[in-house]
N, CA, C and O of each residue as an XYZ file, in Angstrom:
192
protein
N     -42.807     51.867    -68.457
C     -43.497     51.863    -67.174
C     -42.947     52.951    -66.242
O     -43.704     53.571    -65.496
N     -41.654     53.176    -66.288
C     -41.046     54.174    -65.407
C     -40.979     55.553    -66.047
O     -40.823     56.553    -65.346
N     -41.092     55.617    -67.341
C     -41.000     56.897    -68.023
C     -39.578     57.434    -68.072
O     -39.366     58.645    -68.021
N     -38.599     56.531    -68.172
C     -37.192     56.922    -68.240
C     -36.607     56.387    -69.545
O     -37.201     55.538    -70.210
N     -35.437     56.899    -69.892
C     -34.796     56.453    -71.125
C     -34.216     55.046    -70.941
O     -34.023     54.574    -69.821
N     -33.952     54.410    -72.049
C     -33.351     53.075    -72.028
C     -31.982     53.118    -71.365
O     -31.622     52.227    -70.596
N     -31.226     54.163    -71.670
C     -29.890     54.312    -71.101
C     -29.954     54.410    -69.575
O     -29.147     53.795    -68.879
N     -30.900     55.172    -69.064
C     -31.072     55.313    -67.621
C     -31.510     53.991    -66.999
O     -31.063     53.636    -65.908
N     -32.375     53.271    -67.685
C     -32.842     51.982    -67.174
C     -31.677     50.995    -67.057
O     -31.546     50.307    -66.044
N     -30.841     50.925    -68.077
C     -29.684     50.033    -68.015
C     -28.736     50.443    -66.894
O     -28.157     49.586    -66.226
N     -28.576     51.739    -66.684
C     -27.709     52.228    -65.611
C     -28.239     51.772    -64.249
O     -27.467     51.323    -63.402
N     -29.550     51.887    -64.038
C     -30.153     51.441    -62.773
C     -29.966     49.938    -62.575
O     -29.729     49.485    -61.456
N     -30.068     49.178    -63.635
C     -29.884     47.731    -63.536
C     -28.433     47.380    -63.225
O     -28.165     46.527    -62.380
N     -27.504     48.034    -63.904
C     -26.086     47.741    -63.679
C     -25.641     48.142    -62.278
O     -24.740     47.520    -61.715
N     -26.261     49.175    -61.708
C     -25.945     49.607    -60.345
C     -26.744     48.833    -59.303
O     -26.649     49.116    -58.108
N     -27.529     47.860    -59.752
C     -28.375     47.029    -58.886
C     -29.339     47.838    -58.037
O     -29.649     47.448    -56.911
N     -29.814     48.947    -58.556
C     -30.810     49.745    -57.851
C     -32.208     49.154    -58.049
O     -33.103     49.365    -57.231
N     -32.381     48.414    -59.143
C     -33.619     47.682    -59.393
C     -33.247     46.210    -59.445
O     -32.385     45.811    -60.228
N     -33.896     45.400    -58.609
C     -33.622     43.972    -58.632
C     -34.039     43.407    -59.981
O     -35.023     43.847    -60.576
N     -33.287     42.439    -60.452
C     -33.557     41.817    -61.743
C     -32.819     40.492    -61.814
O     -32.035     40.154    -60.927
N     -33.075     39.762    -62.860
C     -32.273     38.584    -63.151
C     -32.050     38.553    -64.654
O     -32.735     39.229    -65.421
N     -31.083     37.758    -65.047
C     -30.748     37.701    -66.464
C     -30.916     36.287    -66.985
O     -30.597     35.310    -66.309
N     -31.418     36.207    -68.187
C     -31.454     34.949    -68.919
C     -30.603     35.195    -70.150
O     -31.015     35.875    -71.089
N     -29.407     34.627    -70.125
C     -28.433     34.938    -71.174
C     -28.018     36.388    -71.027
O     -27.514     36.792    -69.979
N     -28.228     37.171    -72.070
C     -27.903     38.602    -72.016
C     -29.142     39.464    -71.842
O     -29.063     40.689    -71.934
N     -30.276     38.842    -71.593
C     -31.548     39.546    -71.495
C     -31.883     39.828    -70.028
O     -31.872     38.916    -69.201
N     -32.177     41.084    -69.710
C     -32.610     41.454    -68.373
C     -34.095     41.133    -68.220
O     -34.903     41.452    -69.092
N     -34.438     40.509    -67.117
C     -35.833     40.234    -66.790
C     -36.128     40.917    -65.459
O     -35.414     40.720    -64.475
N     -37.190     41.725    -65.441
C     -37.542     42.485    -64.244
C     -39.013     42.238    -63.937
O     -39.886     42.769    -64.622
N     -39.293     41.440    -62.918
C     -40.691     41.249    -62.533
C     -41.322     42.571    -62.086
O     -40.644     43.430    -61.521
N     -42.599     42.723    -62.338
C     -43.311     43.945    -61.992
C     -43.170     44.267    -60.503
O     -43.100     45.436    -60.123
N     -43.129     43.242    -59.670
C     -42.976     43.436    -58.223
C     -41.712     44.234    -57.910
O     -41.733     45.110    -57.045
N     -40.610     43.939    -58.605
C     -39.356     44.650    -58.367
C     -39.451     46.112    -58.778
O     -38.862     46.976    -58.129
N     -40.179     46.395    -59.836
C     -40.393     47.785    -60.264
C     -41.194     48.526    -59.203
O     -40.842     49.644    -58.827
N     -42.264     47.912    -58.720
C     -43.098     48.547    -57.700
C     -42.325     48.767    -56.409
O     -42.497     49.789    -55.745
N     -41.473     47.810    -56.051
C     -40.632     47.960    -54.864
C     -39.676     49.137    -55.036
O     -39.501     49.931    -54.112
N     -39.064     49.252    -56.199
C     -38.148     50.364    -56.486
C     -38.883     51.701    -56.378
O     -38.365     52.647    -55.786
N     -40.073     51.781    -56.942
C     -40.852     53.019    -56.884
C     -41.253     53.363    -55.452
O     -41.287     54.537    -55.082
N     -41.554     52.359    -54.656
C     -41.903     52.597    -53.253
C     -40.711     53.137    -52.479
O     -40.859     54.040    -51.655
N     -39.532     52.588    -52.738
C     -38.313     53.079    -52.083
C     -38.036     54.523    -52.498
O     -37.669     55.350    -51.664
N     -38.211     54.826    -53.784
C     -38.023     56.201    -54.262
C     -38.988     57.152    -53.567
O     -38.607     58.247    -53.151
N     -40.229     56.727    -53.447
C     -41.248     57.555    -52.811
C     -40.898     57.830    -51.355
O     -41.061     58.951    -50.874
N     -40.421     56.813    -50.659
C     -40.043     56.979    -49.251
C     -38.860     57.926    -49.092
O     -38.843     58.746    -48.174
N     -37.867     57.821    -49.980
C     -36.710     58.706    -49.858
C     -37.074     60.143    -50.218
O     -36.523     61.080    -49.640
N     -37.986     60.328    -51.155
C     -38.396     61.684    -51.531
C     -39.272     62.320    -50.460
O     -39.226     63.537    -50.281
N     -40.061     61.537    -49.751
C     -40.931     62.093    -48.715
C     -40.148     62.440    -47.459
O     -40.620     63.226    -46.638
N     -38.953     61.865    -47.293
C     -38.120     62.160    -46.122
C     -37.308     63.443    -46.300
O     -36.721     63.935    -45.336
N     -37.266     63.977    -47.485
C     -36.455     65.181    -47.729
C     -37.202     66.435    -47.380
O     -36.666     67.533    -47.524
């Protein structure tokens, strides 16, 4: 969905840049959290 590598995705999750929750060792990321992350990225890029 984001067009990034798996390694980059795990890095974003570990740095809590994308909200998520875990069930056991499995990361679960609701689509809403992805859209929120993309909106924040868009806002920071438009301010530069």
